[in-house]
N, CA, C and O atoms as CSV, one atom per row, in Angstrom:
chain,resi,resn,atom,element,x,y,z
A,1,MET,N,N,11.405,-64.176,125.537
A,1,MET,CA,C,11.719,-63.191,124.573
A,1,MET,C,C,12.608,-62.466,125.166
A,1,MET,O,O,12.979,-62.141,126.294
A,2,SER,N,N,12.942,-62.237,123.589
A,2,SER,CA,C,14.064,-61.354,123.184
A,2,SER,C,C,14.325,-59.907,123.998
A,2,SER,O,O,13.452,-59.120,124.363
A,3,LYS,N,N,15.487,-59.806,124.142
A,3,LYS,CA,C,14.994,-58.026,123.773
A,3,LYS,C,C,14.778,-57.453,122.950
A,3,LYS,O,O,13.662,-56.938,123.015
A,4,GLN,N,N,15.495,-57.170,121.827
A,4,GLN,CA,C,14.658,-56.674,120.165
A,4,GLN,C,C,13.419,-56.943,120.414
A,4,GLN,O,O,12.759,-55.910,120.303
A,5,ASP,N,N,12.403,-58.371,120.867
A,5,ASP,CA,C,11.413,-58.392,121.309
A,5,ASP,C,C,10.886,-57.453,121.949
A,5,ASP,O,O,10.325,-56.656,121.197
A,6,GLU,N,N,10.829,-57.219,122.944
A,6,GLU,CA,C,10.601,-56.644,124.033
A,6,GLU,C,C,10.635,-55.584,124.040
A,6,GLU,O,O,9.737,-55.204,124.791
A,7,MET,N,N,11.408,-54.380,123.444
A,7,MET,CA,C,12.067,-53.900,122.780
A,7,MET,C,C,10.858,-52.283,121.338
A,7,MET,O,O,10.593,-51.081,121.363
A,8,ALA,N,N,10.623,-53.433,120.468
A,8,ALA,CA,C,8.941,-53.239,119.543
A,8,ALA,C,C,8.066,-53.272,119.994
A,8,ALA,O,O,6.994,-52.724,119.739
A,9,GLY,N,N,8.413,-54.016,120.854
A,9,GLY,CA,C,6.914,-54.070,121.946
A,9,GLY,C,C,6.427,-52.008,122.441
A,9,GLY,O,O,5.494,-51.211,122.345
A,10,VAL,N,N,7.520,-52.082,122.837
A,10,VAL,CA,C,7.744,-50.890,123.217
A,10,VAL,C,C,7.892,-49.492,122.741
A,10,VAL,O,O,7.784,-48.525,123.496
A,11,PHE,N,N,8.221,-49.380,121.061
A,11,PHE,CA,C,8.406,-48.793,120.093
A,11,PHE,C,C,6.944,-48.802,119.302
A,11,PHE,O,O,6.624,-47.977,118.445
A,12,ALA,N,N,6.345,-49.612,119.643
A,12,ALA,CA,C,4.948,-49.924,119.202
A,12,ALA,C,C,3.925,-49.507,120.393
A,12,ALA,O,O,2.720,-49.681,120.216
A,13,ARG,N,N,4.137,-49.266,120.924
A,13,ARG,CA,C,3.802,-48.441,122.003
A,13,ARG,C,C,3.278,-47.333,122.398
A,13,ARG,O,O,2.143,-46.891,122.572
A,14,TRP,N,N,4.974,-46.763,122.568
A,14,TRP,CA,C,4.880,-45.552,121.923
A,14,TRP,C,C,4.734,-44.635,120.727
A,14,TRP,O,O,4.800,-43.407,120.787
A,15,ARG,N,N,4.501,-45.456,119.480
A,15,ARG,CA,C,3.884,-44.690,118.462
A,15,ARG,C,C,2.310,-45.234,118.544
A,15,ARG,O,O,1.631,-44.578,117.754
A,16,GLU,N,N,1.952,-45.686,118.867
A,16,GLU,CA,C,0.216,-45.356,119.337
A,16,GLU,C,C,0.164,-44.406,120.856
A,16,GLU,O,O,-0.889,-43.989,121.339
A,17,SER,N,N,0.988,-44.272,121.218
A,17,SER,CA,C,1.163,-43.166,122.164
A,17,SER,C,C,0.829,-41.401,122.205
A,17,SER,O,O,0.518,-40.546,123.034
A,18,GLY,N,N,1.188,-41.540,120.404
A,18,GLY,CA,C,1.248,-40.134,120.108
A,18,GLY,C,C,2.157,-38.706,120.584
A,18,GLY,O,O,2.176,-37.593,120.059
A,19,GLN,N,N,3.111,-39.391,122.162
A,19,GLN,CA,C,3.569,-38.430,122.317
A,19,GLN,C,C,5.668,-38.452,122.077
A,19,GLN,O,O,6.148,-39.235,121.257
A,20,SER,N,N,6.103,-38.006,122.469
A,20,SER,CA,C,7.103,-37.077,121.764
A,20,SER,C,C,7.864,-38.978,121.916
A,20,SER,O,O,7.051,-39.889,122.071
A,21,LEU,N,N,9.125,-39.257,121.857
A,21,LEU,CA,C,10.035,-39.724,122.540
A,21,LEU,C,C,10.373,-40.333,124.042
A,21,LEU,O,O,10.493,-41.345,124.732
A,22,MET,N,N,10.449,-38.409,123.963
A,22,MET,CA,C,11.921,-38.323,125.481
A,22,MET,C,C,10.189,-37.843,126.062
A,22,MET,O,O,10.269,-38.548,127.068
A,23,ALA,N,N,9.476,-37.528,126.122
A,23,ALA,CA,C,7.821,-37.356,126.847
A,23,ALA,C,C,8.104,-39.428,127.177
A,23,ALA,O,O,8.707,-39.919,128.131
A,24,PHE,N,N,7.454,-40.147,126.071
A,24,PHE,CA,C,7.125,-41.318,126.612
A,24,PHE,C,C,8.488,-42.446,127.399
A,24,PHE,O,O,8.447,-43.501,128.032
A,25,GLY,N,N,9.152,-41.896,127.120
A,25,GLY,CA,C,10.172,-42.643,128.187
A,25,GLY,C,C,10.574,-42.172,129.129
A,25,GLY,O,O,11.575,-42.763,129.534
A,26,ARG,N,N,10.132,-40.952,130.008
A,26,ARG,CA,C,9.956,-40.083,131.331
A,26,ARG,C,C,9.262,-41.177,131.414
A,26,ARG,O,O,9.825,-42.123,131.964
A,27,ARG,N,N,7.377,-41.448,130.730
A,27,ARG,CA,C,6.428,-41.872,131.413
A,27,ARG,C,C,7.159,-43.550,131.676
A,27,ARG,O,O,7.265,-43.996,132.818
A,28,GLU,N,N,7.500,-44.141,130.757
A,28,GLU,CA,C,8.223,-45.465,131.179
A,28,GLU,C,C,8.937,-45.454,132.263
A,28,GLU,O,O,9.229,-46.376,133.025
A,29,GLY,N,N,9.179,-44.436,132.282
A,29,GLY,CA,C,10.959,-44.510,133.683
A,29,GLY,C,C,12.082,-44.840,132.690
A,29,GLY,O,O,13.136,-44.932,133.318
A,30,MET,N,N,12.350,-45.171,130.640
A,30,MET,CA,C,13.135,-45.394,130.381
A,30,MET,C,C,13.714,-44.129,129.917
A,30,MET,O,O,13.258,-43.019,129.644
A,31,PRO,N,N,15.385,-44.915,129.920
A,31,PRO,CA,C,16.360,-43.772,129.419
A,31,PRO,C,C,16.238,-42.843,127.814
A,31,PRO,O,O,16.354,-43.310,126.681
A,32,TYR,N,N,16.032,-41.747,128.128
A,32,TYR,CA,C,16.388,-40.797,126.346
A,32,TYR,C,C,17.242,-42.220,125.367
A,32,TYR,O,O,16.865,-42.969,124.466
A,33,SER,N,N,18.382,-42.065,126.049
A,33,SER,CA,C,19.191,-42.232,125.029
A,33,SER,C,C,19.496,-43.967,125.265
A,33,SER,O,O,20.663,-44.339,125.386
A,34,ARG,N,N,18.588,-44.763,125.305
A,34,ARG,CA,C,18.419,-46.108,125.532
A,34,ARG,C,C,16.644,-46.352,124.270
A,34,ARG,O,O,16.251,-47.222,123.492
A,35,LEU,N,N,16.332,-45.551,124.564
A,35,LEU,CA,C,15.325,-45.800,123.617
A,35,LEU,C,C,15.813,-45.053,121.639
A,35,LEU,O,O,15.704,-45.711,120.604
A,36,LEU,N,N,16.299,-43.613,121.744
A,36,LEU,CA,C,17.623,-43.215,120.429
A,36,LEU,C,C,18.263,-44.253,120.200
A,36,LEU,O,O,18.543,-44.232,119.001
A,37,TYR,N,N,18.850,-45.604,120.906
A,37,TYR,CA,C,19.330,-46.674,120.468
A,37,TYR,C,C,18.618,-47.535,119.868
A,37,TYR,O,O,19.147,-47.860,118.805
A,38,TRP,N,N,17.809,-47.970,120.037
A,38,TRP,CA,C,16.830,-48.983,120.204
A,38,TRP,C,C,15.708,-48.127,118.572
A,38,TRP,O,O,15.223,-48.949,117.794
A,39,ARG,N,N,15.546,-47.169,118.386
A,39,ARG,CA,C,15.094,-46.911,117.422
A,39,ARG,C,C,16.122,-46.337,116.746
A,39,ARG,O,O,15.544,-45.303,116.411
A,40,LYS,N,N,17.024,-46.255,116.374
A,40,LYS,CA,C,17.845,-45.908,115.512
A,40,LYS,C,C,18.217,-47.856,114.685
A,40,LYS,O,O,18.395,-48.071,113.486
A,41,LYS,N,N,18.222,-48.633,115.509
A,41,LYS,CA,C,18.235,-49.364,115.372
A,41,LYS,C,C,16.754,-50.115,114.410
A,41,LYS,O,O,17.170,-50.853,113.516
A,42,PHE,N,N,15.729,-50.060,114.450
A,42,PHE,CA,C,14.466,-50.571,114.339
A,42,PHE,C,C,14.192,-49.493,113.271
A,42,PHE,O,O,13.265,-49.847,112.543
A,43,GLU,N,N,14.781,-48.110,112.898
A,43,GLU,CA,C,14.466,-47.438,112.313
A,43,GLU,C,C,15.503,-46.782,111.108
A,43,GLU,O,O,15.164,-46.120,110.128
A,44,GLY,N,N,16.731,-47.150,111.478
A,44,GLY,CA,C,18.075,-46.958,110.287
A,44,GLY,C,C,18.440,-45.435,110.383
A,44,GLY,O,O,19.339,-44.978,109.677
A,45,ARG,N,N,17.571,-44.471,111.465
A,45,ARG,CA,C,18.066,-43.165,111.526
A,45,ARG,C,C,18.064,-42.624,112.868
A,45,ARG,O,O,17.690,-43.350,113.789
A,46,SER,N,N,18.462,-41.358,113.105
A,46,SER,CA,C,19.538,-40.701,113.465
A,46,SER,C,C,17.834,-39.642,114.898
A,46,SER,O,O,16.688,-39.248,114.682
A,47,GLU,N,N,18.435,-39.658,115.716
A,47,GLU,CA,C,17.204,-38.068,115.695
A,47,GLU,C,C,17.101,-36.861,115.354
A,47,GLU,O,O,16.320,-36.087,115.907
A,48,ARG,N,N,17.942,-36.512,114.314
A,48,ARG,CA,C,18.120,-35.638,113.857
A,48,ARG,C,C,17.665,-35.583,113.036
A,48,ARG,O,O,17.132,-34.474,113.069
A,49,SER,N,N,17.277,-36.325,111.580
A,49,SER,CA,C,16.814,-37.184,110.981
A,49,SER,C,C,15.672,-37.403,110.620
A,49,SER,O,O,15.407,-37.854,109.506
A,50,GLU,N,N,14.389,-36.981,111.939
A,50,GLU,CA,C,12.517,-37.251,111.839
A,50,GLU,C,C,13.012,-35.677,111.643
A,50,GLU,O,O,13.139,-35.327,110.470
A,51,LYS,N,N,13.247,-34.886,112.467
A,51,LYS,CA,C,13.556,-33.434,112.153
A,51,LYS,C,C,13.448,-33.085,111.092
A,51,LYS,O,O,12.914,-31.989,110.923
A,52,ARG,N,N,13.879,-33.815,109.982
A,52,ARG,CA,C,13.920,-33.308,108.765
A,52,ARG,C,C,12.700,-33.330,107.839
A,52,ARG,O,O,11.771,-34.095,108.101
A,53,ARG,N,N,12.660,-32.541,106.789
A,53,ARG,CA,C,11.621,-32.344,106.029
A,53,ARG,C,C,11.958,-32.556,104.782
A,53,ARG,O,O,12.904,-31.964,104.262
A,54,ALA,N,N,10.854,-33.859,103.849
A,54,ALA,CA,C,11.318,-34.075,102.875
A,54,ALA,C,C,11.072,-32.514,101.734
A,54,ALA,O,O,9.920,-32.079,101.703
A,55,VAL,N,N,11.775,-32.029,101.173
A,55,VAL,CA,C,11.363,-30.524,100.186
A,55,VAL,C,C,11.326,-31.117,98.627
A,55,VAL,O,O,11.912,-32.120,98.219
A,56,GLU,N,N,11.003,-30.774,98.343
A,56,GLU,CA,C,10.578,-30.511,96.767
A,56,GLU,C,C,11.033,-29.549,95.815
A,56,GLU,O,O,10.681,-28.412,96.128
A,57,LEU,N,N,11.635,-29.611,94.856
A,57,LEU,CA,C,12.306,-28.304,94.487
A,57,LEU,C,C,11.795,-27.792,92.980
A,57,LEU,O,O,12.514,-27.371,92.074
A,58,LEU,N,N,11.174,-27.860,92.980
A,58,LEU,CA,C,10.745,-27.336,91.445
A,58,LEU,C,C,10.971,-26.123,90.394
A,58,LEU,O,O,11.003,-24.964,90.808
A,59,PRO,N,N,11.159,-26.492,88.731
A,59,PRO,CA,C,11.721,-25.627,88.273
A,59,PRO,C,C,11.714,-23.887,87.999
A,59,PRO,O,O,11.272,-23.542,86.903
A,60,VAL,N,N,12.085,-23.027,88.745
A,60,VAL,CA,C,12.362,-21.719,87.517
A,60,VAL,C,C,12.159,-20.899,86.535
A,60,VAL,O,O,13.219,-20.385,86.178
A,61,THR,N,N,11.226,-20.541,85.924
A,61,THR,CA,C,12.451,-19.962,85.046
A,61,THR,C,C,12.191,-18.091,85.596
A,61,THR,O,O,11.402,-17.860,86.512
A,62,VAL,N,N,12.833,-17.122,85.011
A,62,VAL,CA,C,13.400,-16.157,85.181
A,62,VAL,C,C,13.288,-14.882,84.539
A,62,VAL,O,O,14.343,-14.752,83.917
A,63,THR,N,N,12.652,-13.985,84.379
A,63,THR,CA,C,12.995,-13.626,83.024
A,63,THR,C,C,12.683,-11.274,83.708
A,63,THR,O,O,12.487,-10.621,84.734
A,64,ARG,N,N,12.754,-11.194,83.098
A,64,ARG,CA,C,12.950,-9.921,83.066
A,64,ARG,C,C,12.335,-9.367,82.267
A,64,ARG,O,O,12.197,-9.432,81.045
A,65,ASP,N,N,11.702,-8.408,83.598
A,65,ASP,CA,C,9.998,-6.797,83.185
A,65,ASP,C,C,11.143,-5.571,82.312
A,65,ASP,O,O,12.107,-4.844,82.552
A,66,PRO,N,N,9.996,-6.083,80.900
A,66,PRO,CA,C,10.263,-4.239,80.328
A,66,PRO,C,C,10.019,-3.297,80.719
A,66,PRO,O,O,10.373,-2.146,80.463
A,67,LYS,N,N,9.113,-3.913,81.663
A,67,LYS,CA,C,8.443,-2.357,81.713
A,67,LYS,C,C,8.878,-2.347,82.940
A,67,LYS,O,O,9.100,-3.417,83.508
A,68,PRO,N,N,9.213,-0.329,83.993
A,68,PRO,CA,C,9.566,-0.195,84.264
A,68,PRO,C,C,9.279,-1.228,85.572
A,68,PRO,O,O,8.492,-2.170,85.481
A,69,ALA,N,N,10.260,-0.817,87.169
A,69,ALA,CA,C,9.437,-1.692,88.216
A,69,ALA,C,C,8.391,-0.225,88.736
A,69,ALA,O,O,8.495,0.792,88.051
A,70,THR,N,N,7.847,-0.225,89.420
A,70,THR,CA,C,7.364,0.499,90.057
A,70,THR,C,C,6.754,0.682,91.781
A,70,THR,O,O,7.361,-0.283,92.245
A,71,ALA,N,N,6.094,1.181,92.814
A,71,ALA,CA,C,6.333,1.189,93.883
A,71,ALA,C,C,4.784,0.275,93.850
A,71,ALA,O,O,3.781,0.365,93.142
A,72,SER,N,N,5.286,-0.862,95.309
A,72,SER,CA,C,3.792,-1.304,95.709
A,72,SER,C,C,3.185,-0.313,97.031
A,72,SER,O,O,3.565,0.378,97.977
A,73,LEU,N,N,1.313,-1.067,95.953
A,73,LEU,CA,C,1.015,0.479,97.634
A,73,LEU,C,C,0.897,-0.003,98.924
A,73,LEU,O,O,0.222,0.718,99.659
A,74,PHE,N,N,1.538,-1.416,99.619
A,74,PHE,CA,C,1.863,-1.850,100.416
A,74,PHE,C,C,1.962,-3.376,100.772
A,74,PHE,O,O,0.807,-3.678,101.069
A,75,GLU,N,N,2.627,-4.315,100.874
A,75,GLU,CA,C,2.792,-5.459,101.609
A,75,GLU,C,C,2.071,-6.090,101.974
A,75,GLU,O,O,1.150,-5.664,102.672
A,76,VAL,N,N,2.296,-8.250,101.417
A,76,VAL,CA,C,1.677,-8.495,102.764
A,76,VAL,C,C,2.390,-9.759,103.067
A,76,VAL,O,O,3.107,-10.443,102.337
A,77,ARG,N,N,1.941,-9.965,104.644
A,77,ARG,CA,C,3.038,-11.110,104.534
A,77,ARG,C,C,2.472,-12.119,105.434
A,77,ARG,O,O,1.548,-12.002,106.238
A,78,LEU,N,N,3.387,-13.390,105.075
A,78,LEU,CA,C,2.222,-14.437,105.957
A,78,LEU,C,C,3.146,-15.183,107.239
A,78,LEU,O,O,4.279,-15.038,107.698
A,79,GLU,N,N,1.844,-16.142,107.546
A,79,GLU,CA,C,2.177,-16.303,108.404
A,79,GLU,C,C,3.866,-17.078,107.956
A,79,GLU,O,O,4.505,-17.167,109.004
A,80,ASN,N,N,4.251,-17.332,107.394
A,80,ASN,CA,C,5.375,-18.316,107.285
A,80,ASN,C,C,6.458,-17.269,106.859
A,80,ASN,O,O,7.622,-17.665,106.909
A,81,GLY,N,N,6.321,-16.503,106.614
A,81,GLY,CA,C,7.768,-15.776,106.552
A,81,GLY,C,C,7.200,-14.904,105.193
A,81,GLY,O,O,7.214,-13.689,105.386
A,82,ILE,N,N,6.717,-15.320,103.891
A,82,ILE,CA,C,6.769,-14.817,102.891
A,82,ILE,C,C,5.796,-13.741,102.798
A,82,ILE,O,O,4.758,-13.502,103.417
A,83,ALA,N,N,6.771,-12.826,101.317
A,83,ALA,CA,C,6.267,-10.701,102.086
A,83,ALA,C,C,5.689,-11.213,100.105
A,83,ALA,O,O,6.280,-11.982,99.348
A,84,LEU,N,N,4.461,-10.462,99.854
A,84,LEU,CA,C,4.133,-9.804,98.476
A,84,LEU,C,C,3.645,-8.628,98.479
A,84,LEU,O,O,2.658,-8.116,99.008
A,85,GLY,N,N,4.954,-8.054,97.428
A,85,GLY,CA,C,4.456,-6.838,97.181
A,85,GLY,C,C,2.983,-6.574,96.282
A,85,GLY,O,O,2.773,-7.459,95.452
A,86,VAL,N,N,1.803,-5.319,96.352
A,86,VAL,CA,C,1.048,-5.483,95.882
A,86,VAL,C,C,0.762,-3.735,95.664
A,86,VAL,O,O,0.921,-2.723,96.346
A,87,SER,N,N,0.136,-4.143,93.996
A,87,SER,CA,C,-0.420,-2.313,93.819
A,87,SER,C,C,-1.340,-2.367,92.904
A,87,SER,O,O,-2.187,-3.167,92.508
A,88,ASP,N,N,-0.945,-1.257,92.650
A,88,ASP,CA,C,-2.557,-0.661,92.521
A,88,ASP,C,C,-2.626,-1.460,91.039
A,88,ASP,O,O,-1.736,-1.611,90.202
A,89,GLY,N,N,-4.029,-1.912,91.039
A,89,GLY,CA,C,-4.744,-2.254,90.001
A,89,GLY,C,C,-4.987,-4.240,90.038
A,89,GLY,O,O,-5.148,-5.084,89.156
A,90,PHE,N,N,-4.921,-4.272,91.102
A,90,PHE,CA,C,-5.011,-5.561,91.500
A,90,PHE,C,C,-6.626,-6.562,91.489
A,90,PHE,O,O,-7.814,-6.259,91.604
A,91,GLU,N,N,-6.057,-7.524,91.336
A,91,GLU,CA,C,-7.692,-8.716,91.094
A,91,GLU,C,C,-8.022,-9.276,92.542
A,91,GLU,O,O,-8.361,-10.367,92.082
A,92,GLU,N,N,-8.172,-9.411,93.646
A,92,GLU,CA,C,-9.202,-9.719,94.172
A,92,GLU,C,C,-8.817,-10.950,94.087
A,92,GLU,O,O,-7.782,-11.367,94.607
A,93,ALA,N,N,-9.729,-11.739,93.330
A,93,ALA,CA,C,-9.813,-13.244,93.390
A,93,ALA,C,C,-8.526,-13.458,93.423
A,93,ALA,O,O,-7.881,-13.963,94.342
A,94,GLU,N,N,-8.203,-13.122,92.547
A,94,GLU,CA,C,-6.497,-13.473,91.697
A,94,GLU,C,C,-5.330,-13.475,93.267
A,94,GLU,O,O,-4.507,-14.216,93.806
A,95,LEU,N,N,-5.909,-12.233,93.442
A,95,LEU,CA,C,-4.114,-12.093,95.115
A,95,LEU,C,C,-5.185,-12.905,96.241
A,95,LEU,O,O,-4.604,-13.297,97.253
A,96,GLN,N,N,-5.985,-13.061,96.205
A,96,GLN,CA,C,-6.763,-14.853,97.226
A,96,GLN,C,C,-6.155,-16.017,96.895
A,96,GLN,O,O,-5.391,-16.556,97.696
A,97,ARG,N,N,-6.334,-16.386,96.051
A,97,ARG,CA,C,-6.378,-17.252,95.665
A,97,ARG,C,C,-4.315,-17.247,95.489
A,97,ARG,O,O,-3.699,-18.262,95.816
A,98,LEU,N,N,-3.719,-16.255,95.069
A,98,LEU,CA,C,-2.458,-16.626,95.312
A,98,LEU,C,C,-1.977,-16.677,96.525
A,98,LEU,O,O,-1.176,-17.596,96.703
A,99,VAL,N,N,-2.187,-16.022,97.393
A,99,VAL,CA,C,-1.737,-15.917,98.910
A,99,VAL,C,C,-2.567,-17.087,99.514
A,99,VAL,O,O,-2.404,-16.783,100.696
A,100,ALA,N,N,-3.332,-18.195,99.553
A,100,ALA,CA,C,-3.962,-19.675,99.795
A,100,ALA,C,C,-3.047,-20.715,99.571
A,100,ALA,O,O,-2.663,-21.690,100.215
A,101,THR,N,N,-2.622,-19.845,97.612
A,101,THR,CA,C,-1.407,-20.875,97.725
A,101,THR,C,C,-0.130,-21.047,98.176
A,101,THR,O,O,0.531,-21.962,98.667
A,102,LEU,N,N,0.128,-19.155,97.667
A,102,LEU,CA,C,1.718,-19.455,99.333
A,102,LEU,C,C,1.239,-19.546,100.344
A,102,LEU,O,O,2.210,-20.117,100.842
A,103,ARG,N,N,0.338,-19.466,101.398
A,103,ARG,CA,C,0.710,-20.392,103.080
A,103,ARG,C,C,0.859,-21.985,102.767
A,103,ARG,O,O,1.563,-22.767,103.406
A,104,ALA,N,N,-0.096,-22.341,101.456
A,104,ALA,CA,C,0.142,-23.871,101.364
A,104,ALA,C,C,1.980,-23.708,101.310
A,104,ALA,O,O,2.511,-24.817,101.354
A,105,CYS,N,N,2.880,-22.655,101.234
A,105,CYS,CA,C,4.124,-23.311,100.886
A,105,CYS,C,C,4.791,-23.448,102.414
A,105,CYS,O,O,5.895,-23.972,102.561
C-alpha cells in the first residue's frame, strides 16, 4: 500500500469521526503538521481556507428619505450583532418577519 493510499484511509476515518483535524491527530498519534500537509495535498487548500466562508454580496440601493429623521423609541440588538431601531407605529408582524430575516444573516 502506498503512502498516499494509507493517508487517504486516514482522511476517510477523520471525516467520519466528526472531530477537528487536531483532535483526530491526537487520538491517532499523528502530528498535526503531517495531517495538514496531506490535507493540503488531497484538498488543495490550506487550513486557513477551511475557516473562510463563502459570502454572497447582494445589490443595495440607498435612497434618501425626504421626511426628517425621527428618534427610535427603542433598539433591538440581535445575537449576530445587527442592531435595528424601532420607532412608534411599527407593525408587530412586520417587525417579527424582519427580525427573523436578520437573524438568518
